[in-house]
DRENDO-1510 file (C-alpha; in Angstrom, 1 decimal, always signed):
<recs>
REC; n; res; u; v; w
REC; 1; UNK; +112.5; -60.5; -225.9 .
REC; 2; UNK; +112.8; -62.4; -229.1 .
REC; 3; UNK; +110.3; -63.2; -231.8 .
REC; 4; UNK; +108.8; -66.6; -232.1 .
REC; 5; UNK; +106.5; -68.0; -234.7 .
REC; 6; UNK; +102.8; -67.2; -234.5 .
REC; 7; UNK; +102.1; -70.8; -233.9 .
REC; 8; UNK; +103.8; -70.7; -230.5 .
REC; 9; UNK; +102.6; -70.0; -227.0 .
REC; 10; UNK; +101.8; -66.6; -225.8 .
REC; 11; UNK; +102.3; -64.9; -229.1 .
REC; 12; UNK; +99.7; -67.1; -230.7 .
REC; 13; UNK; +97.3; -66.0; -227.9 .
REC; 14; UNK; +98.3; -62.3; -228.5 .
REC; 15; UNK; +97.6; -62.6; -232.2 .
REC; 16; UNK; +94.2; -64.1; -231.3 .
REC; 17; UNK; +93.4; -61.2; -229.1 .
REC; 18; UNK; +94.2; -58.6; -231.7 .
REC; 19; UNK; +92.3; -60.6; -234.3 .
REC; 20; UNK; +89.1; -60.4; -232.1 .
REC; 21; UNK; +89.7; -56.7; -231.5 .
REC; 22; UNK; +90.1; -56.1; -235.2 .
REC; 23; UNK; +86.9; -58.0; -236.0 .
REC; 24; UNK; +84.8; -55.9; -233.6 .
REC; 25; UNK; +86.4; -52.7; -234.9 .
REC; 26; UNK; +85.8; -53.4; -238.5 .
REC; 27; UNK; +82.4; -54.8; -237.9 .
REC; 28; UNK; +81.3; -51.4; -236.5 .
REC; 29; UNK; +82.8; -49.6; -239.5 .
REC; 30; UNK; +81.2; -52.1; -241.9 .
REC; 31; UNK; +77.8; -51.3; -240.5 .
REC; 32; UNK; +78.3; -47.7; -241.6 .
REC; 33; UNK; +78.9; -48.5; -245.3 .
REC; 34; UNK; +75.3; -48.8; -246.5 .
REC; 35; UNK; +74.0; -46.4; -243.8 .
REC; 36; UNK; +76.0; -43.2; -243.8 .
REC; 37; UNK; +75.6; -42.3; -247.5 .
REC; 38; UNK; +71.9; -43.0; -247.3 .
REC; 39; UNK; +71.6; -40.9; -244.2 .
REC; 40; UNK; +73.4; -38.0; -245.9 .
REC; 41; UNK; +71.0; -38.5; -248.9 .
REC; 42; UNK; +68.0; -38.4; -246.6 .
REC; 43; UNK; +69.2; -35.2; -244.9 .
REC; 44; UNK; +69.7; -33.8; -248.4 .
REC; 45; UNK; +66.1; -34.4; -249.5 .
REC; 46; UNK; +66.9; -37.6; -251.6 .
REC; 47; UNK; +69.1; -36.0; -254.2 .
REC; 48; UNK; +71.8; -38.5; -255.3 .
REC; 49; UNK; +74.1; -36.0; -256.9 .
REC; 50; UNK; +73.9; -33.6; -253.9 .
REC; 51; UNK; +74.6; -36.6; -251.6 .
REC; 52; UNK; +77.7; -37.3; -253.6 .
REC; 53; UNK; +78.9; -33.7; -253.1 .
REC; 54; UNK; +78.3; -33.9; -249.4 .
REC; 55; UNK; +80.2; -37.2; -249.2 .
REC; 56; UNK; +83.2; -35.5; -250.9 .
REC; 57; UNK; +83.3; -33.1; -247.9 .
REC; 58; UNK; +82.8; -35.8; -245.3 .
REC; 59; UNK; +85.4; -38.2; -246.7 .
REC; 60; UNK; +88.0; -35.5; -247.5 .
REC; 61; UNK; +87.7; -34.2; -243.9 .
REC; 62; UNK; +88.2; -37.7; -242.5 .
REC; 63; UNK; +91.3; -38.1; -244.7 .
REC; 64; UNK; +92.7; -34.7; -243.4 .
REC; 65; UNK; +92.3; -35.9; -239.8 .
REC; 66; UNK; +93.9; -39.2; -240.6 .
REC; 67; UNK; +96.8; -37.5; -242.3 .
REC; 68; UNK; +97.7; -35.3; -239.3 .
REC; 69; UNK; +96.8; -37.6; -236.5 .
REC; 70; UNK; +97.9; -41.1; -237.6 .
REC; 71; UNK; +101.6; -40.3; -237.5 .
REC; 72; UNK; +101.2; -39.0; -234.0 .
REC; 73; UNK; +99.4; -42.2; -232.8 .
REC; 74; UNK; +101.8; -44.4; -234.7 .
REC; 75; UNK; +104.9; -42.9; -233.0 .
REC; 76; UNK; +103.0; -42.9; -229.6 .
REC; 77; UNK; +102.6; -46.6; -230.0 .
REC; 78; UNK; +106.4; -47.0; -230.6 .
REC; 79; UNK; +107.1; -44.9; -227.5 .
REC; 80; UNK; +104.4; -46.0; -225.0 .
REC; 81; UNK; +103.2; -49.3; -226.4 .
REC; 82; UNK; +100.5; -50.5; -228.7 .
REC; 83; UNK; +97.8; -51.3; -226.1 .
REC; 84; UNK; +97.1; -47.8; -224.8 .
REC; 85; UNK; +96.9; -46.4; -228.4 .
REC; 86; UNK; +94.5; -49.1; -229.5 .
REC; 87; UNK; +92.3; -48.6; -226.4 .
REC; 88; UNK; +92.2; -44.8; -226.8 .
REC; 89; UNK; +91.3; -45.1; -230.4 .
REC; 90; UNK; +88.5; -47.6; -229.9 .
REC; 91; UNK; +87.0; -45.5; -227.0 .
REC; 92; UNK; +87.1; -42.4; -229.2 .
REC; 93; UNK; +85.4; -44.3; -232.0 .
REC; 94; UNK; +82.5; -45.3; -229.6 .
REC; 95; UNK; +82.0; -41.6; -228.6 .
REC; 96; UNK; +82.0; -40.6; -232.3 .
REC; 97; UNK; +79.2; -43.1; -233.1 .
REC; 98; UNK; +77.1; -41.8; -230.2 .
REC; 99; UNK; +77.6; -38.3; -231.4 .
REC; 100; UNK; +76.5; -39.2; -234.9 .
REC; 101; UNK; +73.5; -41.2; -233.6 .
REC; 102; UNK; +71.9; -38.1; -232.3 .
REC; 103; UNK; +73.0; -35.7; -235.0 .
REC; 104; UNK; +70.0; -33.5; -236.0 .
REC; 105; UNK; +71.5; -32.4; -239.3 .
REC; 106; UNK; +74.4; -32.8; -241.8 .
REC; 107; UNK; +76.7; -30.3; -240.0 .
REC; 108; UNK; +76.5; -32.4; -236.8 .
REC; 109; UNK; +77.4; -35.5; -238.8 .
REC; 110; UNK; +80.3; -33.5; -240.2 .
REC; 111; UNK; +81.6; -32.8; -236.8 .
REC; 112; UNK; +81.3; -36.4; -235.9 .
REC; 113; UNK; +83.4; -37.4; -239.0 .
REC; 114; UNK; +86.1; -35.0; -237.8 .
REC; 115; UNK; +86.5; -36.8; -234.4 .
REC; 116; UNK; +86.2; -40.1; -236.2 .
REC; 117; UNK; +89.1; -39.3; -238.4 .
REC; 118; UNK; +91.2; -38.2; -235.4 .
REC; 119; UNK; +90.8; -41.4; -233.5 .
REC; 120; UNK; +90.4; -44.0; -236.3 .
REC; 121; UNK; +93.9; -45.5; -236.0 .
REC; 122; UNK; +93.2; -48.8; -234.1 .
REC; 123; UNK; +93.5; -50.9; -237.2 .
REC; 124; UNK; +96.9; -49.3; -238.2 .
REC; 125; UNK; +98.2; -49.8; -234.7 .
REC; 126; UNK; +97.0; -53.4; -234.9 .
REC; 127; UNK; +99.3; -53.8; -237.9 .
REC; 128; UNK; +102.3; -52.8; -235.8 .
REC; 129; UNK; +101.0; -55.2; -233.1 .
REC; 130; UNK; +101.0; -58.1; -235.7 .
REC; 131; UNK; +104.6; -57.1; -236.7 .
REC; 132; UNK; +105.6; -57.3; -233.0 .
REC; 133; UNK; +104.3; -60.8; -232.4 .
REC; 134; UNK; +105.3; -62.6; -235.7 .
REC; 135; UNK; +108.5; -63.6; -237.3 .
REC; 136; UNK; +109.4; -62.0; -240.7 .
REC; 137; UNK; +108.8; -65.4; -242.4 .
REC; 138; UNK; +105.3; -65.7; -240.9 .
REC; 139; UNK; +104.4; -62.0; -241.0 .
REC; 140; UNK; +102.4; -62.2; -244.3 .
REC; 141; UNK; +100.3; -65.0; -242.7 .
REC; 142; UNK; +99.7; -62.8; -239.7 .
REC; 143; UNK; +98.6; -59.9; -241.9 .
REC; 144; UNK; +96.4; -62.4; -243.8 .
REC; 145; UNK; +94.7; -63.1; -240.5 .
REC; 146; UNK; +94.1; -59.4; -240.1 .
REC; 147; UNK; +92.7; -59.3; -243.6 .
REC; 148; UNK; +90.4; -62.1; -242.6 .
REC; 149; UNK; +89.2; -60.0; -239.7 .
REC; 150; UNK; +88.6; -57.2; -242.1 .
REC; 151; UNK; +86.6; -59.6; -244.3 .
REC; 152; UNK; +84.5; -60.9; -241.4 .
REC; 153; UNK; +83.7; -57.3; -240.3 .
REC; 154; UNK; +82.7; -56.3; -243.8 .
REC; 155; UNK; +80.8; -59.5; -244.4 .
REC; 156; UNK; +78.4; -59.1; -241.5 .
REC; 157; UNK; +78.6; -55.4; -240.9 .
REC; 158; UNK; +77.0; -54.1; -244.1 .
REC; 159; UNK; +74.2; -56.7; -243.9 .
REC; 160; UNK; +73.6; -55.7; -240.3 .
REC; 161; UNK; +73.7; -52.1; -241.2 .
REC; 162; UNK; +71.2; -52.5; -244.0 .
REC; 163; UNK; +68.8; -54.4; -241.7 .
REC; 164; UNK; +69.1; -51.9; -238.9 .
REC; 165; UNK; +68.5; -49.0; -241.3 .
REC; 166; UNK; +65.1; -50.4; -242.1 .
REC; 167; UNK; +64.3; -50.7; -238.4 .
REC; 168; UNK; +65.4; -47.1; -237.5 .
REC; 169; UNK; +67.8; -44.7; -239.2 .
REC; 170; UNK; +69.6; -44.1; -235.9 .
REC; 171; UNK; +69.9; -47.7; -234.8 .
REC; 172; UNK; +73.1; -48.5; -236.8 .
REC; 173; UNK; +75.0; -45.8; -235.0 .
REC; 174; UNK; +73.8; -46.9; -231.6 .
REC; 175; UNK; +74.8; -50.5; -232.4 .
REC; 176; UNK; +78.2; -49.4; -233.6 .
REC; 177; UNK; +78.7; -47.4; -230.4 .
REC; 178; UNK; +77.8; -50.6; -228.4 .
REC; 179; UNK; +80.2; -52.7; -230.4 .
REC; 180; UNK; +83.0; -50.1; -229.9 .
REC; 181; UNK; +82.3; -50.1; -226.1 .
REC; 182; UNK; +82.4; -53.9; -226.0 .
REC; 183; UNK; +85.6; -53.9; -228.0 .
REC; 184; UNK; +87.2; -51.4; -225.5 .
REC; 185; UNK; +86.1; -53.5; -222.5 .
REC; 186; UNK; +87.6; -56.6; -224.2 .
REC; 187; UNK; +90.8; -54.9; -224.9 .
REC; 188; UNK; +91.0; -53.3; -221.5 .
REC; 189; UNK; +90.7; -56.7; -219.7 .
REC; 190; UNK; +92.2; -59.1; -222.2 .
REC; 191; UNK; +94.5; -57.5; -224.7 .
REC; 192; UNK; +98.2; -57.8; -223.6 .
REC; 193; UNK; +100.9; -55.3; -224.6 .
REC; 194; UNK; +103.1; -56.5; -227.5 .
REC; 195; UNK; +106.0; -54.1; -227.4 .
REC; 196; UNK; +108.2; -54.4; -224.2 .
REC; 197; UNK; +109.8; -51.3; -222.8 .
REC; 198; UNK; +113.3; -52.2; -223.9 .
REC; 199; UNK; +112.2; -52.2; -227.6 .
REC; 200; UNK; +110.4; -48.9; -227.5 .
REC; 201; UNK; +111.5; -45.5; -228.8 .
REC; 202; UNK; +113.5; -43.7; -226.1 .
REC; 203; UNK; +111.5; -40.5; -226.5 .
REC; 204; UNK; +108.6; -39.0; -228.4 .
REC; 205; UNK; +110.0; -36.8; -231.2 .
REC; 206; UNK; +107.6; -34.3; -232.6 .
REC; 207; UNK; +109.8; -34.0; -235.7 .
REC; 208; UNK; +108.9; -37.6; -236.5 .
REC; 209; UNK; +105.3; -37.3; -235.4 .
REC; 210; UNK; +104.3; -34.7; -237.9 .
REC; 211; UNK; +103.1; -36.1; -241.3 .
REC; 212; UNK; +106.2; -35.0; -243.3 .
REC; 213; UNK; +108.6; -36.3; -240.6 .
REC; 214; UNK; +106.7; -39.6; -240.5 .
REC; 215; UNK; +106.9; -39.9; -244.3 .
REC; 216; UNK; +110.7; -39.4; -244.2 .
REC; 217; UNK; +111.0; -42.9; -242.7 .
REC; 218; UNK; +110.0; -44.2; -246.1 .
REC; 219; UNK; +113.0; -42.5; -247.7 .
REC; 220; UNK; +115.5; -43.7; -245.1 .
REC; 221; UNK; +115.2; -47.4; -245.9 .
REC; 222; UNK; +116.0; -48.8; -249.4 .
REC; 223; UNK; +113.1; -49.8; -251.4 .
REC; 224; UNK; +110.5; -48.7; -248.9 .
REC; 225; UNK; +109.4; -45.6; -250.9 .
REC; 226; UNK; +108.5; -47.6; -254.0 .
REC; 227; UNK; +106.5; -50.0; -251.9 .
REC; 228; UNK; +104.8; -47.1; -250.2 .
REC; 229; UNK; +103.9; -45.8; -253.7 .
REC; 230; UNK; +102.2; -49.1; -254.5 .
REC; 231; UNK; +100.3; -48.9; -251.2 .
REC; 232; UNK; +99.2; -45.4; -251.9 .
REC; 233; UNK; +97.9; -46.2; -255.4 .
REC; 234; UNK; +96.0; -49.2; -254.0 .
REC; 235; UNK; +94.5; -47.1; -251.2 .
REC; 236; UNK; +93.6; -44.4; -253.6 .
REC; 237; UNK; +91.8; -46.9; -255.9 .
REC; 238; UNK; +90.2; -48.6; -252.9 .
REC; 239; UNK; +88.6; -45.3; -251.9 .
REC; 240; UNK; +86.1; -45.8; -254.7 .
REC; 241; UNK; +84.4; -48.4; -252.6 .
REC; 242; UNK; +83.3; -46.3; -249.6 .
REC; 243; UNK; +83.0; -43.1; -251.7 .
REC; 244; UNK; +80.8; -44.3; -254.6 .
REC; 245; UNK; +79.6; -47.9; -254.4 .
REC; 246; UNK; +76.5; -47.5; -252.3 .
REC; 247; UNK; +75.3; -44.6; -254.4 .
REC; 248; UNK; +76.5; -46.4; -257.6 .
REC; 249; UNK; +74.7; -49.6; -256.9 .
REC; 250; UNK; +71.5; -47.8; -255.9 .
REC; 251; UNK; +71.6; -45.6; -259.1 .
REC; 252; UNK; +72.6; -48.2; -261.6 .
REC; 253; UNK; +70.8; -51.4; -260.3 .
REC; 254; UNK; +68.1; -49.8; -258.1 .
REC; 255; UNK; +69.4; -51.7; -255.0 .
REC; 256; UNK; +68.3; -50.5; -251.6 .
REC; 257; UNK; +70.5; -50.6; -248.4 .
REC; 258; UNK; +69.4; -54.2; -247.6 .
REC; 259; UNK; +70.5; -55.5; -251.1 .
REC; 260; UNK; +73.7; -53.5; -251.0 .
REC; 261; UNK; +74.4; -54.9; -247.5 .
REC; 262; UNK; +73.9; -58.5; -248.8 .
REC; 263; UNK; +76.1; -57.8; -251.8 .
REC; 264; UNK; +78.9; -56.5; -249.6 .
REC; 265; UNK; +78.3; -59.6; -247.4 .
REC; 266; UNK; +78.9; -61.8; -250.4 .
REC; 267; UNK; +82.1; -59.8; -251.2 .
REC; 268; UNK; +83.2; -60.2; -247.6 .
REC; 269; UNK; +82.6; -64.0; -247.7 .
REC; 270; UNK; +84.8; -64.2; -250.8 .
REC; 271; UNK; +87.5; -62.2; -249.0 .
REC; 272; UNK; +87.4; -64.4; -246.0 .
REC; 273; UNK; +87.9; -67.5; -248.2 .
REC; 274; UNK; +90.9; -65.9; -249.8 .
REC; 275; UNK; +92.4; -64.7; -246.6 .
REC; 276; UNK; +91.8; -68.0; -244.7 .
REC; 277; UNK; +92.6; -70.5; -247.4 .
REC; 278; UNK; +94.7; -68.8; -250.1 .
REC; 279; UNK; +97.1; -66.3; -248.5 .
REC; 280; UNK; +99.3; -68.8; -246.7 .
REC; 281; UNK; +99.7; -71.2; -249.7 .
REC; 282; UNK; +100.1; -68.3; -252.1 .
REC; 283; UNK; +102.9; -66.6; -250.1 .
REC; 284; UNK; +104.7; -70.0; -249.8 .
REC; 285; UNK; +104.5; -70.7; -253.5 .
REC; 286; UNK; +104.7; -67.3; -255.0 .
REC; 287; UNK; +106.5; -65.3; -252.3 .
REC; 288; UNK; +105.3; -62.0; -251.0 .
REC; 289; UNK; +106.1; -60.2; -254.3 .
REC; 290; UNK; +104.1; -62.8; -256.3 .
REC; 291; UNK; +101.1; -62.6; -254.0 .
REC; 292; UNK; +101.2; -58.8; -254.2 .
REC; 293; UNK; +101.2; -58.8; -258.0 .
REC; 294; UNK; +98.4; -61.4; -258.3 .
REC; 295; UNK; +96.3; -59.4; -255.8 .
REC; 296; UNK; +96.9; -56.1; -257.6 .
REC; 297; UNK; +96.0; -57.5; -261.1 .
REC; 298; UNK; +92.9; -59.1; -259.6 .
REC; 299; UNK; +91.8; -55.8; -258.2 .
REC; 300; UNK; +92.3; -54.2; -261.6 .
REC; 301; UNK; +90.2; -56.9; -263.3 .
REC; 302; UNK; +87.5; -56.8; -260.7 .
REC; 303; UNK; +87.1; -53.1; -260.8 .
REC; 304; UNK; +86.9; -53.2; -264.6 .
REC; 305; UNK; +84.0; -55.7; -264.4 .
REC; 306; UNK; +82.2; -53.6; -261.8 .
REC; 307; UNK; +82.5; -50.5; -263.9 .
REC; 308; UNK; +81.2; -52.0; -267.1 .
REC; 309; UNK; +78.6; -54.5; -265.8 .
REC; 310; UNK; +75.2; -53.6; -267.4 .
REC; 311; UNK; +73.2; -55.7; -264.9 .
REC; 312; UNK; +73.5; -56.7; -261.3 .
REC; 313; UNK; +74.1; -60.3; -262.2 .
REC; 314; UNK; +77.1; -59.4; -264.3 .
REC; 315; UNK; +78.4; -57.2; -261.4 .
REC; 316; UNK; +78.2; -60.2; -259.1 .
REC; 317; UNK; +80.3; -62.2; -261.5 .
REC; 318; UNK; +83.2; -59.9; -260.6 .
REC; 319; UNK; +83.1; -60.7; -256.9 .
REC; 320; UNK; +85.2; -63.8; -256.9 .
REC; 321; UNK; +87.8; -62.2; -259.1 .
REC; 322; UNK; +88.0; -59.0; -257.0 .
REC; 323; UNK; +88.3; -61.2; -253.9 .
REC; 324; UNK; +91.9; -62.1; -254.8 .
REC; 325; UNK; +92.8; -58.5; -254.1 .
REC; 326; UNK; +92.9; -59.8; -250.6 .
REC; 327; UNK; +96.5; -60.9; -251.4 .
REC; 328; UNK; +97.6; -57.3; -251.6 .
REC; 329; UNK; +98.0; -56.3; -248.0 .
REC; 330; UNK; +99.6; -59.4; -246.7 .
REC; 331; UNK; +102.2; -59.3; -249.5 .
REC; 332; UNK; +102.8; -55.6; -249.3 .
REC; 333; UNK; +102.9; -55.5; -245.5 .
REC; 334; UNK; +105.2; -58.5; -245.4 .
REC; 335; UNK; +107.7; -56.7; -247.8 .
REC; 336; UNK; +107.5; -53.4; -246.0 .
REC; 337; UNK; +107.8; -54.6; -242.4 .
REC; 338; UNK; +111.0; -56.4; -243.3 .
REC; 339; UNK; +112.6; -53.1; -244.1 .
REC; 340; UNK; +112.3; -51.4; -240.7 .
REC; 341; UNK; +113.4; -52.2; -237.2 .
REC; 342; UNK; +111.0; -53.4; -234.4 .
REC; 343; UNK; +110.9; -50.0; -232.7 .
REC; 344; UNK; +109.9; -48.4; -236.0 .
REC; 345; UNK; +106.9; -50.6; -236.8 .
REC; 346; UNK; +104.5; -48.1; -235.3 .
REC; 347; UNK; +106.1; -45.3; -237.2 .
REC; 348; UNK; +105.8; -47.3; -240.4 .
REC; 349; UNK; +102.1; -48.0; -239.8 .
REC; 350; UNK; +101.6; -44.3; -239.0 .
REC; 351; UNK; +103.3; -43.3; -242.3 .
REC; 352; UNK; +101.1; -45.8; -244.1 .
REC; 353; UNK; +98.0; -44.4; -242.4 .
REC; 354; UNK; +99.2; -40.9; -243.3 .
REC; 355; UNK; +99.3; -42.0; -247.0 .
REC; 356; UNK; +95.9; -43.5; -246.5 .
REC; 357; UNK; +94.8; -40.1; -245.2 .
REC; 358; UNK; +96.2; -38.4; -248.3 .
REC; 359; UNK; +94.3; -41.0; -250.5 .
REC; 360; UNK; +91.2; -40.3; -248.5 .
REC; 361; UNK; +91.6; -36.6; -249.2 .
REC; 362; UNK; +92.0; -37.1; -252.9 .
REC; 363; UNK; +89.7; -40.0; -253.4 .
REC; 364; UNK; +86.3; -38.5; -252.7 .
REC; 365; UNK; +86.8; -35.7; -255.2 .
REC; 366; UNK; +88.5; -38.1; -257.7 .
REC; 367; UNK; +85.5; -40.5; -257.6 .
REC; 368; UNK; +82.5; -38.7; -256.4 .
REC; 369; UNK; +82.7; -35.6; -258.6 .
REC; 370; UNK; +83.0; -37.8; -261.8 .
REC; 371; UNK; +80.1; -39.9; -260.5 .
REC; 372; UNK; +78.0; -36.8; -259.9 .
REC; 373; UNK; +78.8; -35.6; -263.4 .
REC; 374; UNK; +77.9; -39.0; -264.9 .
REC; 375; UNK; +74.6; -39.0; -263.0 .
REC; 376; UNK; +73.7; -35.5; -264.1 .
REC; 377; UNK; +74.5; -36.4; -267.7 .
REC; 378; UNK; +73.4; -40.0; -267.7 .
REC; 379; UNK; +70.9; -39.4; -270.5 .
REC; 380; UNK; +73.8; -38.7; -272.9 .
REC; 381; UNK; +76.9; -40.2; -271.3 .
REC; 382; UNK; +75.5; -43.6; -270.2 .
REC; 383; UNK; +78.6; -44.2; -268.0 .
REC; 384; UNK; +77.8; -44.3; -264.2 .
REC; 385; UNK; +80.8; -46.6; -263.8 .
REC; 386; UNK; +83.2; -43.8; -264.8 .
REC; 387; UNK; +84.7; -43.5; -261.3 .
REC; 388; UNK; +85.2; -47.3; -261.0 .
REC; 389; UNK; +87.1; -47.2; -264.3 .
REC; 390; UNK; +89.4; -44.6; -262.8 .
REC; 391; UNK; +90.0; -46.9; -259.9 .
REC; 392; UNK; +90.8; -49.8; -262.3 .
REC; 393; UNK; +93.4; -47.6; -264.0 .
REC; 394; UNK; +95.0; -46.8; -260.6 .
REC; 395; UNK; +95.2; -50.5; -259.8 .
REC; 396; UNK; +96.9; -51.2; -263.1 .
REC; 397; UNK; +99.4; -48.4; -262.3 .
REC; 398; UNK; +100.0; -50.0; -258.9 .
REC; 399; UNK; +100.6; -53.4; -260.6 .
REC; 400; UNK; +103.2; -52.0; -262.9 .
REC; 401; UNK; +105.0; -50.1; -260.1 .
REC; 402; UNK; +105.0; -53.3; -257.9 .
REC; 403; UNK; +106.5; -55.2; -260.8 .
REC; 404; UNK; +109.4; -52.7; -260.8 .
REC; 405; UNK; +109.8; -52.0; -257.1 .
REC; 406; UNK; +108.6; -54.9; -255.0 .
REC; 407; UNK; +111.9; -56.7; -254.4 .
REC; 408; UNK; +112.8; -59.0; -251.5 .
REC; 409; UNK; +114.8; -57.4; -248.7 .
REC; 410; UNK; +116.7; -58.6; -245.6 .
REC; 411; UNK; +115.0; -58.1; -242.2 .
REC; 412; UNK; +116.5; -55.4; -240.0 .
REC; 413; UNK; +117.6; -56.2; -236.5 .
REC; 414; UNK; +116.3; -54.2; -233.6 .
REC; 415; UNK; +118.0; -50.8; -233.3 .
REC; 416; UNK; +119.6; -49.6; -230.1 .
REC; 417; UNK; +117.4; -47.2; -228.1 .
</recs>
């Protein structure tokens, strides 16, 4: 089977299927953004600093599970196909949401986050799916479409989550479970397989499936390790959003879950505009490297505004600037997927997810502990945006690394099984 452009025939349909699957997946996760930190805070008696400490434990545990499980699922998708891995992940996500919906205390929520981290690989496997059904020249556009799905999910998800929270604190989890189940049914009956048997790995190798073995892939291909470093710094900086922002906006601007949800909705709309209207022209004009650099610098500028904004209105002025960070993933994924063979795309996405797991392990402590310190000493420090400034510094480091390492590369042909 040969690649065709994403504008052609069955592969256009396949990309549409995975786009809908990604939207429903991210929508369920988006609902959780304004909900889970506030539920943790409610269980903890309303203490913001204590909620930040608990969220460190929750997010770090989720990252540990991602680190160990994502390489396994990535290699499984190379060996057995993308479809069964995606379906298994989505079904597990639905069970996790049901578990958390009826959690009577923080420790039950903690167990739910463990299982969530173990199964939350559907979006990473979807990245390998996109690489399967697009040509290298159109791959950034395909990943831009996935970014648009991400934006749509995080546009309507947080607003829905904030509204459901006001109805009932358990309702968001039940709705997310229903979304995951609908997503699973959609995938089961509609989603086709993208990786034919002749292009799969001949066997499942546990040496490649462990995190260190998976990360060795990044060293085997020239230039891939530097790009992975860019992705790691970006993911680490991006961890400030789920780790801190709900608590940060509530503390600094006195915004409740509904206002936070609407703010995240505005951010998502900005992202959709960038992904839908800007990614394609930007990649054509600037190339994947140029789009990546513009996206990284925009993320640095946006985070800086978020950290220093004294009022909610000034904070909102940073939204359209930060939206251009939507160029990062299409440019970065386009550059990285060119450097590996078709039967290594799942392993690549598993390695990327493992790095995201490491970032998720480090990120909560890196951002929440300074935030808790800043809150406790706000009367003298006056810097609740300290963790966001740390994220801005990481984005600047990623920009400089990308300037040095993000070079074009020839596309590899399929390797013999």
